[in-house]
TORPAMI-175751 format. One record per residue (C-alpha): residue number from 1; x, y, z. Coordinates in steps of 0.1 Angstrom, whole numbers. Layout:
BEGIN
<pt num="NUM" px="X" py="Y" pz="Z"/>
...
REM end
This chain:
BEGIN
<pt num="1" px="-65" py="93" pz="-136"/>
<pt num="2" px="-42" py="123" pz="-134"/>
<pt num="3" px="-9" py="119" pz="-114"/>
<pt num="4" px="-7" py="135" pz="-79"/>
<pt num="5" px="12" py="165" pz="-78"/>
<pt num="6" px="45" py="162" pz="-60"/>
<pt num="7" px="53" py="184" pz="-32"/>
<pt num="8" px="86" py="201" pz="-38"/>
<pt num="9" px="108" py="214" pz="-9"/>
<pt num="10" px="133" py="242" pz="-18"/>
<pt num="11" px="168" py="231" pz="-5"/>
<pt num="12" px="154" py="195" pz="2"/>
<pt num="13" px="174" py="165" pz="1"/>
<pt num="14" px="162" py="136" pz="-23"/>
<pt num="15" px="171" py="101" pz="-30"/>
<pt num="16" px="160" py="99" pz="-66"/>
<pt num="17" px="160" py="68" pz="-86"/>
<pt num="18" px="145" py="52" pz="-118"/>
<pt num="19" px="148" py="20" pz="-139"/>
<pt num="20" px="147" py="14" pz="-179"/>
<pt num="21" px="116" py="-2" pz="-191"/>
<pt num="22" px="117" py="-39" pz="-195"/>
<pt num="23" px="150" py="-40" pz="-176"/>
<pt num="24" px="170" py="-31" pz="-205"/>
<pt num="25" px="208" py="-29" pz="-195"/>
<pt num="26" px="212" py="4" pz="-212"/>
<pt num="27" px="242" py="15" pz="-189"/>
<pt num="28" px="257" py="-20" pz="-197"/>
<pt num="29" px="271" py="2" pz="-225"/>
<pt num="30" px="299" py="23" pz="-212"/>
<pt num="31" px="293" py="49" pz="-238"/>
<pt num="32" px="257" py="53" pz="-230"/>
<pt num="33" px="265" py="56" pz="-192"/>
<pt num="34" px="292" py="83" pz="-200"/>
<pt num="35" px="262" py="101" pz="-220"/>
<pt num="36" px="241" py="102" pz="-191"/>
<pt num="37" px="267" py="111" pz="-166"/>
<pt num="38" px="278" py="142" pz="-188"/>
<pt num="39" px="239" py="151" pz="-192"/>
<pt num="40" px="237" py="149" pz="-154"/>
<pt num="41" px="270" py="171" pz="-150"/>
<pt num="42" px="252" py="195" pz="-176"/>
<pt num="43" px="220" py="198" pz="-157"/>
<pt num="44" px="239" py="204" pz="-124"/>
<pt num="45" px="255" py="232" pz="-139"/>
<pt num="46" px="222" py="245" pz="-154"/>
<pt num="47" px="202" py="243" pz="-123"/>
<pt num="48" px="227" py="245" pz="-96"/>
<pt num="49" px="218" py="216" pz="-74"/>
<pt num="50" px="242" py="195" pz="-51"/>
<pt num="51" px="251" py="160" pz="-58"/>
<pt num="52" px="259" py="142" pz="-26"/>
<pt num="53" px="258" py="105" pz="-42"/>
<pt num="54" px="253" py="88" pz="-75"/>
<pt num="55" px="256" py="53" pz="-88"/>
<pt num="56" px="246" py="39" pz="-123"/>
<pt num="57" px="238" py="2" pz="-123"/>
<pt num="58" px="231" py="-15" pz="-158"/>
<pt num="59" px="194" py="-10" pz="-157"/>
<pt num="60" px="188" py="18" pz="-133"/>
<pt num="61" px="203" py="48" pz="-116"/>
<pt num="62" px="204" py="64" pz="-79"/>
<pt num="63" px="211" py="100" pz="-70"/>
<pt num="64" px="212" py="118" pz="-37"/>
<pt num="65" px="208" py="155" pz="-44"/>
<pt num="66" px="201" py="188" pz="-28"/>
<pt num="67" px="177" py="210" pz="-50"/>
<pt num="68" px="178" py="247" pz="-52"/>
<pt num="69" px="151" py="270" pz="-62"/>
<pt num="70" px="145" py="250" pz="-94"/>
<pt num="71" px="118" py="224" pz="-89"/>
<pt num="72" px="131" py="188" pz="-90"/>
<pt num="73" px="106" py="179" pz="-116"/>
<pt num="74" px="121" py="205" pz="-142"/>
<pt num="75" px="157" py="192" pz="-134"/>
<pt num="76" px="144" py="156" pz="-139"/>
<pt num="77" px="123" py="163" pz="-171"/>
<pt num="78" px="155" py="180" pz="-186"/>
<pt num="79" px="178" py="152" pz="-174"/>
<pt num="80" px="156" py="120" pz="-184"/>
<pt num="81" px="137" py="133" pz="-213"/>
<pt num="82" px="167" py="147" pz="-229"/>
<pt num="83" px="187" py="113" pz="-223"/>
<pt num="84" px="158" py="94" pz="-238"/>
<pt num="85" px="154" py="116" pz="-267"/>
<pt num="86" px="191" py="114" pz="-276"/>
<pt num="87" px="192" py="77" pz="-270"/>
<pt num="88" px="163" py="69" pz="-293"/>
<pt num="89" px="178" py="92" pz="-319"/>
<pt num="90" px="211" py="73" pz="-316"/>
<pt num="91" px="197" py="37" pz="-319"/>
<pt num="92" px="168" py="46" pz="-343"/>
<pt num="93" px="141" py="34" pz="-319"/>
<pt num="94" px="107" py="49" pz="-305"/>
<pt num="95" px="87" py="44" pz="-275"/>
<pt num="96" px="94" py="52" pz="-238"/>
<pt num="97" px="129" py="44" pz="-225"/>
<pt num="98" px="121" py="47" pz="-187"/>
<pt num="99" px="98" py="22" pz="-168"/>
<pt num="100" px="78" py="50" pz="-152"/>
<pt num="101" px="84" py="85" pz="-139"/>
<pt num="102" px="113" py="88" pz="-115"/>
<pt num="103" px="108" py="80" pz="-78"/>
<pt num="104" px="120" py="107" pz="-52"/>
<pt num="105" px="120" py="102" pz="-15"/>
<pt num="106" px="126" py="133" pz="6"/>
<pt num="107" px="153" py="128" pz="32"/>
<pt num="108" px="138" py="149" pz="59"/>
<pt num="109" px="163" py="140" pz="86"/>
<pt num="110" px="199" py="150" pz="81"/>
<pt num="111" px="213" py="119" pz="99"/>
<pt num="112" px="197" py="98" pz="71"/>
<pt num="113" px="219" py="116" pz="48"/>
<pt num="114" px="249" py="96" pz="55"/>
<pt num="115" px="229" py="63" pz="53"/>
<pt num="116" px="217" py="73" pz="17"/>
<pt num="117" px="252" py="81" pz="5"/>
<pt num="118" px="263" py="46" pz="20"/>
<pt num="119" px="234" py="28" pz="5"/>
<pt num="120" px="238" py="42" pz="-30"/>
<pt num="121" px="277" py="38" pz="-32"/>
<pt num="122" px="273" py="2" pz="-21"/>
<pt num="123" px="248" py="-7" pz="-49"/>
<pt num="124" px="274" py="-26" pz="-72"/>
<pt num="125" px="290" py="-44" pz="-41"/>
<pt num="126" px="253" py="-54" pz="-31"/>
<pt num="127" px="248" py="-66" pz="-66"/>
<pt num="128" px="278" py="-86" pz="-66"/>
<pt num="129" px="296" py="-69" pz="-95"/>
<pt num="130" px="327" py="-57" pz="-74"/>
<pt num="131" px="341" py="-66" pz="-40"/>
<pt num="132" px="357" py="-32" pz="-35"/>
<pt num="133" px="336" py="-1" pz="-45"/>
<pt num="134" px="368" py="17" pz="-55"/>
<pt num="135" px="368" py="-9" pz="-85"/>
<pt num="136" px="334" py="6" pz="-97"/>
<pt num="137" px="337" py="35" pz="-119"/>
<pt num="138" px="301" py="44" pz="-123"/>
<pt num="139" px="297" py="60" pz="-88"/>
<pt num="140" px="307" py="88" pz="-67"/>
<pt num="141" px="327" py="66" pz="-42"/>
<pt num="142" px="358" py="72" pz="-59"/>
<pt num="143" px="351" py="109" pz="-59"/>
<pt num="144" px="346" py="111" pz="-22"/>
<pt num="145" px="380" py="92" pz="-17"/>
<pt num="146" px="397" py="118" pz="-37"/>
<pt num="147" px="406" py="97" pz="-67"/>
<pt num="148" px="388" py="118" pz="-94"/>
<pt num="149" px="399" py="153" pz="-105"/>
<pt num="150" px="367" py="166" pz="-119"/>
<pt num="151" px="340" py="151" pz="-94"/>
<pt num="152" px="304" py="151" pz="-102"/>
<pt num="153" px="297" py="150" pz="-62"/>
<pt num="154" px="300" py="180" pz="-42"/>
<pt num="155" px="326" py="162" pz="-22"/>
<pt num="156" px="329" py="187" pz="8"/>
<pt num="157" px="291" py="188" pz="11"/>
<pt num="158" px="290" py="150" pz="11"/>
<pt num="159" px="318" py="143" pz="35"/>
<pt num="160" px="304" py="169" pz="60"/>
<pt num="161" px="278" py="141" pz="67"/>
<pt num="162" px="307" py="122" pz="84"/>
<pt num="163" px="331" py="147" pz="99"/>
<pt num="164" px="343" py="183" pz="100"/>
<pt num="165" px="376" py="178" pz="82"/>
<pt num="166" px="386" py="160" pz="51"/>
<pt num="167" px="407" py="134" pz="69"/>
<pt num="168" px="383" py="126" pz="98"/>
<pt num="169" px="353" py="127" pz="75"/>
<pt num="170" px="370" py="103" pz="50"/>
<pt num="171" px="379" py="80" pz="79"/>
<pt num="172" px="343" py="80" pz="92"/>
<pt num="173" px="329" py="74" pz="58"/>
<pt num="174" px="350" py="43" pz="52"/>
<pt num="175" px="344" py="30" pz="87"/>
<pt num="176" px="305" py="35" pz="78"/>
<pt num="177" px="311" py="14" pz="46"/>
<pt num="178" px="329" py="-13" pz="63"/>
<pt num="179" px="302" py="-17" pz="90"/>
<pt num="180" px="273" py="-17" pz="63"/>
<pt num="181" px="292" py="-44" pz="44"/>
<pt num="182" px="299" py="-65" pz="75"/>
<pt num="183" px="261" py="-63" pz="84"/>
<pt num="184" px="251" py="-73" pz="49"/>
<pt num="185" px="277" py="-99" pz="45"/>
<pt num="186" px="299" py="-81" pz="22"/>
<pt num="187" px="338" py="-84" pz="21"/>
<pt num="188" px="360" py="-59" pz="45"/>
<pt num="189" px="383" py="-43" pz="24"/>
<pt num="190" px="370" py="-10" pz="9"/>
<pt num="191" px="403" py="3" pz="-1"/>
<pt num="192" px="432" py="23" pz="18"/>
<pt num="193" px="431" py="61" pz="21"/>
<pt num="194" px="461" py="85" pz="18"/>
<pt num="195" px="460" py="98" pz="55"/>
<pt num="196" px="495" py="113" pz="52"/>
<pt num="197" px="479" py="142" pz="32"/>
<pt num="198" px="477" py="176" pz="51"/>
<pt num="199" px="446" py="181" pz="70"/>
<pt num="200" px="419" py="206" pz="54"/>
<pt num="201" px="388" py="220" pz="69"/>
<pt num="202" px="356" py="213" pz="48"/>
<pt num="203" px="338" py="242" pz="33"/>
<pt num="204" px="301" py="247" pz="35"/>
<pt num="205" px="282" py="263" pz="5"/>
<pt num="206" px="262" py="290" pz="21"/>
<pt num="207" px="245" py="300" pz="-13"/>
<pt num="208" px="220" py="270" pz="-13"/>
<pt num="209" px="189" py="269" pz="5"/>
<pt num="210" px="187" py="241" pz="32"/>
<pt num="211" px="161" py="222" pz="53"/>
<pt num="212" px="168" py="227" pz="91"/>
<pt num="213" px="165" py="199" pz="117"/>
<pt num="214" px="128" py="206" pz="120"/>
<pt num="215" px="120" py="200" pz="84"/>
<pt num="216" px="117" py="237" pz="76"/>
<pt num="217" px="132" py="250" pz="44"/>
<pt num="218" px="154" py="282" pz="45"/>
<pt num="219" px="144" py="291" pz="11"/>
<pt num="220" px="118" py="320" pz="4"/>
<pt num="221" px="83" py="320" pz="12"/>
<pt num="222" px="62" py="322" pz="-18"/>
<pt num="223" px="25" py="328" pz="-16"/>
<pt num="224" px="4" py="317" pz="-45"/>
<pt num="225" px="-3" py="345" pz="-71"/>
<pt num="226" px="-25" py="346" pz="-101"/>
<pt num="227" px="-9" py="349" pz="-134"/>
<pt num="228" px="-20" py="384" pz="-140"/>
<pt num="229" px="-11" py="394" pz="-103"/>
<pt num="230" px="25" py="378" pz="-107"/>
<pt num="231" px="33" py="396" pz="-139"/>
<pt num="232" px="18" py="429" pz="-128"/>
<pt num="233" px="39" py="428" pz="-96"/>
<pt num="234" px="69" py="416" pz="-114"/>
<pt num="235" px="67" py="444" pz="-139"/>
<pt num="236" px="62" py="471" pz="-111"/>
<pt num="237" px="93" py="459" pz="-92"/>
<pt num="238" px="116" py="460" pz="-123"/>
<pt num="239" px="98" py="491" pz="-137"/>
<pt num="240" px="90" py="476" pz="-170"/>
<pt num="241" px="57" py="481" pz="-189"/>
<pt num="242" px="33" py="451" pz="-191"/>
<pt num="243" px="21" py="462" pz="-224"/>
<pt num="244" px="56" py="460" pz="-239"/>
<pt num="245" px="58" py="423" pz="-229"/>
<pt num="246" px="23" py="417" pz="-244"/>
<pt num="247" px="34" py="434" pz="-276"/>
<pt num="248" px="52" py="421" pz="-306"/>
<pt num="249" px="85" py="438" pz="-301"/>
<pt num="250" px="116" py="416" pz="-305"/>
<pt num="251" px="143" py="439" pz="-291"/>
<pt num="252" px="169" py="425" pz="-268"/>
<pt num="253" px="157" py="441" pz="-236"/>
<pt num="254" px="120" py="431" pz="-240"/>
<pt num="255" px="134" py="395" pz="-249"/>
<pt num="256" px="155" py="396" pz="-217"/>
<pt num="257" px="127" py="406" pz="-195"/>
<pt num="258" px="103" py="382" pz="-210"/>
<pt num="259" px="130" py="353" pz="-201"/>
<pt num="260" px="135" py="369" pz="-166"/>
<pt num="261" px="97" py="369" pz="-156"/>
<pt num="262" px="90" py="337" pz="-173"/>
<pt num="263" px="119" py="316" pz="-156"/>
<pt num="264" px="111" py="333" pz="-122"/>
<pt num="265" px="73" py="326" pz="-125"/>
<pt num="266" px="75" py="288" pz="-138"/>
<pt num="267" px="106" py="279" pz="-119"/>
<pt num="268" px="101" py="294" pz="-86"/>
<pt num="269" px="65" py="307" pz="-82"/>
<pt num="270" px="47" py="277" pz="-94"/>
<pt num="271" px="32" py="295" pz="-124"/>
<pt num="272" px="19" py="276" pz="-153"/>
<pt num="273" px="30" py="282" pz="-190"/>
<pt num="274" px="-7" py="283" pz="-201"/>
<pt num="275" px="-17" py="308" pz="-174"/>
<pt num="276" px="15" py="328" pz="-177"/>
<pt num="277" px="9" py="329" pz="-217"/>
<pt num="278" px="-27" py="342" pz="-213"/>
<pt num="279" px="-14" py="370" pz="-190"/>
<pt num="280" px="11" py="379" pz="-216"/>
<pt num="281" px="-9" py="372" pz="-247"/>
<pt num="282" px="14" py="345" pz="-259"/>
<pt num="283" px="14" py="309" pz="-268"/>
<pt num="284" px="22" py="286" pz="-239"/>
<pt num="285" px="48" py="270" pz="-261"/>
<pt num="286" px="65" py="304" pz="-266"/>
<pt num="287" px="66" py="309" pz="-227"/>
<pt num="288" px="81" py="276" pz="-223"/>
<pt num="289" px="108" py="283" pz="-248"/>
<pt num="290" px="116" py="316" pz="-227"/>
<pt num="291" px="120" py="293" pz="-198"/>
<pt num="292" px="145" py="270" pz="-216"/>
<pt num="293" px="164" py="299" pz="-230"/>
<pt num="294" px="165" py="315" pz="-196"/>
<pt num="295" px="179" py="283" pz="-181"/>
<pt num="296" px="208" py="282" pz="-206"/>
<pt num="297" px="216" py="319" pz="-203"/>
<pt num="298" px="216" py="318" pz="-164"/>
<pt num="299" px="243" py="290" pz="-165"/>
<pt num="300" px="268" py="313" pz="-184"/>
<pt num="301" px="256" py="348" pz="-174"/>
<pt num="302" px="261" py="354" pz="-135"/>
<pt num="303" px="245" py="388" pz="-139"/>
<pt num="304" px="212" py="374" pz="-154"/>
<pt num="305" px="211" py="346" pz="-127"/>
<pt num="306" px="216" py="374" pz="-100"/>
<pt num="307" px="187" py="392" pz="-117"/>
<pt num="308" px="164" py="362" pz="-114"/>
<pt num="309" px="173" py="360" pz="-76"/>
<pt num="310" px="168" py="396" pz="-70"/>
<pt num="311" px="134" py="396" pz="-85"/>
<pt num="312" px="124" py="364" pz="-67"/>
<pt num="313" px="133" py="380" pz="-33"/>
<pt num="314" px="116" py="411" pz="-42"/>
<pt num="315" px="85" py="394" pz="-49"/>
<pt num="316" px="87" py="374" pz="-17"/>
<pt num="317" px="93" py="405" pz="4"/>
<pt num="318" px="67" py="427" pz="-15"/>
<pt num="319" px="39" py="400" pz="-12"/>
<pt num="320" px="46" py="393" pz="26"/>
<pt num="321" px="44" py="430" pz="32"/>
<pt num="322" px="11" py="434" pz="13"/>
<pt num="323" px="-4" py="404" pz="30"/>
<pt num="324" px="8" py="420" pz="64"/>
<pt num="325" px="-11" py="452" pz="56"/>
<pt num="326" px="-42" py="435" pz="47"/>
<pt num="327" px="-40" py="413" pz="80"/>
<pt num="328" px="-35" py="445" pz="101"/>
<pt num="329" px="-63" py="465" pz="82"/>
<pt num="330" px="-86" py="436" pz="88"/>
REM end
């Protein structure tokens, strides 16, 4: 029986977690844990999502992230499959590394975000590995406490669940940790904080899509388009001949537009590689390769990333206008 397709909310908050097959203690090896963290950091740079909390235990991981327009499924595929492939190669083994596909719970009420952050960062205390979460290096707690120079967490975004300034937010975060530890029978000491540092206003990232208090995404509205419709409209908007995309030409401009349309279509408009490939007279494997290449280019080329955003917005606006005209004429 095929798996049910997951619903994706652009700008949504998710608690994501997974466990290794047979309960293997893969992250019990510090080098493997570091490999995963660096791949997570690389994936974050590639897809642009925010990390609010993270924790690696010996046989599983927890993440609290806010997505962008890149679907969570693509992000997790890159993260988990890439780590699994490299791990199997390093240890000359075969077979699945993960117990199942990742679990993802949508945090649809903002107040629950603070609870999720606390829950994730108290995992090592709950497991009896440490009494003080500051003594556990494989989590985002030390980052939120300002102890790490190169944090994986988006520290300001995380602390804003607890206050509006750095000092007040850290105090509230610490109080929440202590309360949770008391309620669950843990020790009281979670570490002191450097309260003497100057106060600093926390900064909000206005570039990411969010989900409001009613559960509505502030991301673009994207109606379903057939692959031919999508390609035709995209070519019209960027003034590029569709026949050129379908040809065997390999010049740099054609290659750039192919990657642009493929990435926008598959990552943001729900197009499938097979259908998009048929519309472009290309094999699905080729289309998937264009998307991977576009993801890498986007990370290092801000102009290319802006082009994808521009095409995405133009498509949304044009489709909305066309639908309005149809409804008015009807």
